[in-house]
C-alpha positions as CSV (number, residue, x, y, z in Angstrom):
1,M,-0.1,0.0,-0.2
2,T,2.7,2.5,1.1
3,E,4.7,1.8,-2.2
4,K,1.7,2.4,-4.5
5,I,1.0,5.7,-2.7
6,E,4.7,6.6,-3.2
7,D,4.6,5.7,-6.9
8,N,1.4,7.8,-7.6
9,T,1.6,11.0,-5.5
10,S,0.9,12.9,-8.6
11,D,-2.6,11.4,-9.1
12,P,-5.0,13.3,-6.3
13,D,-7.2,10.1,-6.6
14,V,-4.5,8.2,-5.1
15,R,-3.7,10.7,-2.5
16,R,-7.5,11.0,-1.4
17,L,-8.0,7.3,-1.2
18,A,-4.8,7.1,0.9
19,I,-6.3,9.5,3.4
20,I,-9.8,7.6,3.1
21,N,-7.7,4.1,4.0
22,A,-5.4,5.7,6.8
23,I,-7.8,4.6,9.4
24,D,-6.3,1.2,9.2
25,L,-2.8,2.4,9.5
26,E,-0.8,3.2,12.7
27,K,-1.7,6.4,14.2
28,D,1.4,8.4,13.4
29,T,1.6,7.1,10.0
30,A,-2.0,8.0,9.5
31,L,-1.8,11.4,10.8
32,S,1.1,11.9,8.6
33,I,-0.9,11.2,5.6
34,I,-4.1,13.1,6.8
35,L,-2.3,16.3,7.7
36,D,-0.4,16.4,4.4
37,G,-3.7,16.4,2.8
38,F,-4.6,19.5,4.5
39,S,-2.5,21.4,2.3
40,D,-3.0,19.8,-0.9
41,A,-3.8,21.6,-4.3
42,Y,-6.9,19.3,-4.9
43,S,-10.3,20.2,-2.9
44,S,-11.1,16.7,-3.0
45,V,-7.9,15.7,-1.0
46,R,-8.4,18.5,1.3
47,E,-11.9,17.5,1.9
48,A,-11.1,14.0,2.6
49,A,-8.3,15.0,4.9
50,A,-11.0,17.2,6.9
51,R,-13.4,14.2,7.3
52,A,-10.6,11.5,8.1
53,I,-8.8,13.3,10.8
54,A,-11.9,12.9,12.9
55,D,-11.1,9.3,13.5
56,F,-8.0,10.9,15.4
57,P,-9.4,13.4,17.5
58,G,-7.0,15.6,19.4
59,E,-5.9,19.4,20.3
60,Y,-3.4,19.0,17.3
61,M,-6.4,18.9,14.7
62,L,-7.9,22.4,15.8
63,I,-5.9,25.1,14.0
64,P,-5.6,23.1,10.9
65,L,-9.5,22.6,10.7
66,L,-10.0,26.2,11.8
67,N,-7.7,27.0,9.1
68,L,-9.8,25.1,6.4
69,L,-13.0,27.0,7.3
70,K,-11.4,29.7,5.1
71,D,-10.8,27.4,2.3
72,R,-11.9,28.8,-1.1
73,E,-13.8,25.9,-2.0
74,S,-17.2,25.2,-0.2
75,N,-16.8,21.4,0.1
76,V,-13.6,21.7,2.1
77,R,-15.2,24.4,4.3
78,I,-18.2,22.4,4.9
79,A,-16.1,19.2,5.8
80,A,-13.9,21.1,8.1
81,A,-17.1,22.5,9.9
82,D,-18.7,19.1,10.2
83,T,-15.5,17.6,11.8
84,L,-15.2,20.5,14.3
85,S,-19.0,20.1,15.4
86,E,-18.8,16.3,15.6
87,C,-15.5,15.9,17.6
88,N,-16.5,18.1,20.6
89,L,-13.1,19.0,21.7
90,T,-13.1,20.9,24.8
91,E,-9.9,22.4,23.9
92,L,-11.5,24.5,21.5
93,G,-12.9,26.6,24.6
94,N,-9.2,27.7,25.1
95,I,-8.7,29.1,21.4
96,Y,-12.0,30.3,20.3
97,K,-11.5,33.8,21.2
98,D,-8.9,34.5,18.5
99,W,-11.5,33.2,15.9
100,I,-14.9,34.3,16.9
101,N,-14.7,37.8,15.6
102,N,-13.4,36.6,12.2
103,S,-14.6,38.6,9.2
104,D,-15.7,35.4,7.4
105,N,-19.5,34.7,8.3
106,F,-18.7,30.9,7.5
107,V,-16.0,30.9,10.3
108,R,-17.9,32.6,13.0
109,S,-21.2,30.3,12.3
110,S,-19.1,27.4,12.2
111,L,-17.2,28.0,15.4
112,L,-20.3,28.8,17.2
113,R,-21.9,25.6,15.9
114,A,-18.8,23.6,17.3
115,L,-19.0,25.5,20.6
116,R,-22.5,24.6,20.8
117,S,-22.6,21.2,22.4
118,L,-19.6,22.3,24.8
119,R,-21.7,24.4,26.8
120,I,-19.4,27.0,28.0
121,P,-20.8,29.8,29.9
122,E,-18.0,32.1,28.6
123,V,-19.4,31.8,25.0
124,A,-22.7,33.4,26.0
125,P,-21.8,37.2,25.5
126,Y,-20.2,36.1,21.9
127,A,-23.5,34.3,21.1
128,L,-25.7,37.3,22.3
129,K,-23.6,39.5,20.3
130,G,-24.3,36.9,17.3
131,L,-27.8,37.6,17.6
132,E,-27.4,41.0,16.2
133,D,-25.1,39.6,13.3
134,A,-25.8,40.5,10.0
135,S,-25.4,36.8,8.7
136,E,-28.4,34.4,9.1
137,S,-26.3,31.7,9.8
138,V,-24.5,33.3,12.5
139,R,-27.8,34.5,14.3
140,L,-29.2,30.8,14.0
141,E,-25.8,29.2,15.3
142,S,-25.9,31.9,18.2
143,I,-29.4,30.9,19.1
144,G,-28.1,27.2,19.3
145,V,-25.3,28.0,21.6
146,L,-28.1,30.0,24.0
147,G,-30.4,27.4,23.8
148,Y,-27.8,24.8,24.6
149,L,-26.7,26.9,27.5
150,Q,-30.4,27.5,28.9
151,I,-29.5,30.3,31.1
152,P,-32.9,32.0,32.1
153,D,-31.2,35.5,31.7
154,H,-31.2,35.1,28.0
155,A,-34.5,34.1,27.4
156,S,-35.7,37.8,26.8
157,S,-33.1,38.3,24.0
158,L,-34.1,35.1,22.2
159,S,-38.1,36.3,22.7
160,D,-36.9,39.5,21.0
161,I,-35.5,37.8,18.0
162,A,-38.3,35.4,17.7
163,I,-40.7,38.4,17.3
164,N,-38.7,40.6,15.5
165,D,-36.1,38.8,13.1
166,N,-36.8,39.3,9.4
167,C,-35.5,35.5,8.6
168,A,-38.2,33.0,9.2
169,D,-35.6,30.1,10.3
170,V,-34.2,32.5,12.7
171,R,-37.6,33.0,14.4
172,R,-38.2,29.7,14.4
173,A,-35.1,28.4,16.0
174,A,-35.4,31.3,18.5
175,I,-38.9,30.3,19.7
176,G,-37.7,26.9,20.0
177,A,-34.6,27.8,22.0
178,V,-36.8,29.6,24.8
179,S,-39.0,26.5,25.8
180,Y,-36.7,26.0,28.6
181,V,-38.1,29.0,30.7
182,L,-41.6,30.4,31.3
183,N,-41.7,34.0,31.7
184,P,-43.5,37.0,30.7
185,D,-41.3,37.5,27.5
186,T,-41.3,34.2,26.4
187,L,-45.1,33.6,26.9
188,L,-45.3,37.0,24.9
189,A,-43.0,35.7,22.0
190,A,-44.9,32.3,21.7
191,L,-48.2,34.0,21.5
192,H,-47.0,36.3,18.8
193,C,-45.2,33.6,17.0
194,L,-48.7,31.6,16.9
195,H,-49.7,34.3,14.4
196,D,-46.5,34.4,12.1
197,H,-46.9,34.4,8.4
198,D,-44.6,31.4,8.3
199,W,-46.2,28.2,9.3
200,Q,-43.1,26.2,10.7
201,V,-42.8,29.5,13.1
202,R,-46.4,28.7,14.0
203,A,-45.7,25.2,14.6
204,E,-42.7,25.7,16.6
205,A,-44.5,28.2,18.9
206,A,-47.0,25.7,19.6
207,T,-44.4,23.0,20.4
208,T,-42.9,25.7,22.8
209,I,-46.5,26.1,24.4
210,S,-46.8,22.7,24.8
211,K,-43.7,22.2,26.8
212,L,-43.9,25.3,28.8
213,R,-47.5,24.6,29.7
214,P,-48.4,28.1,30.7
215,A,-51.9,28.9,32.6
216,N,-54.6,30.7,31.2
217,I,-53.7,30.6,27.6
218,C,-56.5,28.1,26.3
219,D,-58.4,30.7,24.7
220,D,-55.4,31.8,22.6
221,L,-54.7,28.2,21.5
222,L,-58.5,27.6,20.7
223,S,-58.7,30.7,18.5
224,S,-55.5,29.7,16.7
225,L,-57.1,26.0,16.3
226,S,-60.0,27.6,14.7
227,S,-58.3,29.9,12.4
228,E,-55.2,27.5,11.4
229,E,-55.2,26.3,7.7
230,Q,-51.8,24.2,7.8
231,W,-52.5,20.8,8.9
232,Q,-49.0,20.2,10.5
233,V,-49.6,23.5,12.8
234,T,-53.1,22.0,13.7
235,L,-51.2,18.8,15.0
236,K,-48.9,20.9,17.3
237,L,-51.9,23.0,18.5
238,L,-53.9,19.9,19.4
239,L,-50.9,18.7,21.3
240,A,-50.5,21.6,23.3
241,I,-54.2,22.1,23.9
242,G,-54.2,18.3,25.2
243,N,-51.0,18.9,27.4
244,I,-52.6,22.0,29.1
245,K,-55.7,20.3,29.2
246,C,-58.3,23.0,27.9
247,F,-61.3,21.4,29.6
248,H,-63.7,24.1,27.8
249,G,-61.8,23.3,24.5
250,I,-63.6,20.2,23.7
251,Y,-65.9,21.2,21.0
252,E,-63.2,23.1,18.8
253,V,-61.2,19.9,19.2
254,A,-64.1,17.9,18.4
255,R,-64.3,19.6,14.9
256,K,-60.9,18.3,14.1
257,L,-62.5,14.6,14.0
258,A,-63.7,15.4,10.7
259,H,-60.5,16.8,9.4
260,P,-59.3,15.3,5.9
261,V,-55.9,14.3,7.3
262,S,-55.9,11.2,9.3
263,N,-53.1,12.2,11.5
264,V,-55.1,15.4,12.6
265,R,-58.2,13.3,13.4
266,K,-55.9,10.8,15.3
267,E,-54.4,13.9,17.3
268,A,-57.8,15.3,17.8
269,A,-59.2,12.1,19.3
270,L,-55.9,11.7,21.7
271,C,-56.1,15.3,22.7
272,L,-60.0,14.7,23.8
273,G,-58.9,11.9,26.0
274,E,-56.1,13.8,27.5
275,I,-58.1,16.8,28.1
276,G,-60.3,14.5,30.7
277,N,-63.9,15.9,29.7
278,P,-66.4,13.2,29.4
279,D,-68.7,15.4,27.6
280,A,-66.4,14.5,24.7
281,I,-67.6,10.8,24.6
282,P,-70.3,11.7,22.0
283,D,-68.1,13.0,19.6
284,L,-65.6,10.4,20.0
285,H,-68.3,7.6,19.3
286,T,-68.5,9.5,15.7
287,V,-65.0,8.2,14.8
288,L,-65.4,4.5,16.0
289,L,-66.1,3.7,12.5
290,D,-63.3,6.0,11.1
291,R,-61.2,4.6,7.8
292,D,-57.9,4.8,9.8
293,P,-57.5,2.1,12.2
294,D,-55.3,4.0,14.4
295,V,-57.9,6.7,14.6
296,R,-60.4,4.2,15.7
297,K,-57.9,2.6,18.3
298,I,-57.3,6.0,19.8
299,A,-60.9,7.1,19.8
300,A,-61.6,3.7,21.7
301,W,-59.0,4.5,24.1
302,S,-60.0,7.8,24.9
303,I,-63.8,6.9,25.4
304,A,-62.6,4.3,27.8
305,K,-60.3,6.9,29.7
306,L,-63.2,9.2,30.0
307,S,-65.8,6.7,30.8
308,T,-63.8,5.8,33.6
309,I,-63.4,9.6,34.8
310,Q,-67.3,9.8,34.5
311,E,-67.7,6.7,36.6
312,E,-65.7,8.2,39.3
313,K,-67.6,11.3,39.5
């Protein structure tokens, strides 16, 4: 194998394959081949090196990978970013300050992505600053960092982004990231996002409300359920209504038992059981002959649960 590599070093495909197969070699030999690939003239070789070094994690890989984040070819930059994120090297916490303000958007966002799962509290000020970055990718990764840290004092900043950012993906990430703390700011943001023009933001807002389970929000959820036209959002609203147990909401929920999407009918039947109001039993009987067996099964389960509640009264 070594002779073949030496005889064909002018062929980039051979160099690339040598890097891919380096995992089968002794560590020092493998690292020598892989690290040489970081400065190769061909992007396919540099990309292979950036991915292969993940099999030999260590502090020595950080600077070479960080430098590849500025590579002229996107496939190499992406490979370097993926490896940095996957390896979870705590040593990154010692050097990130030298890179976090880099002028390259991709470098900043990739570094924040790699720092996210390390949960280093000292990164928070940089992530908070990143919420105001002109780059959508930097704002998204900043939200990821703050979401992982779950520091209550950051929830207000995230809530503001969820309401005001001009990018739907950013708003969706921000409203999802505040699901760890219930306060007036996060509740206001969640209610606002229930009416966002982007359906994925509305769905994420419903999911966050389902996790936060705030009191006195049933009327807002039921109003959204009545007007919502996107069935994926309807599913999330039904989940939230069931989790919060909106006792007086059974009639609005029961209307969804006739929804054309079977997953919505199924979630509505489950929601009525979770709410725990026996007055929903007659409506549930109407779907015991539903064409979807899962809907029939869940309706029967909910009827049994509500009948038990009724008998115990």
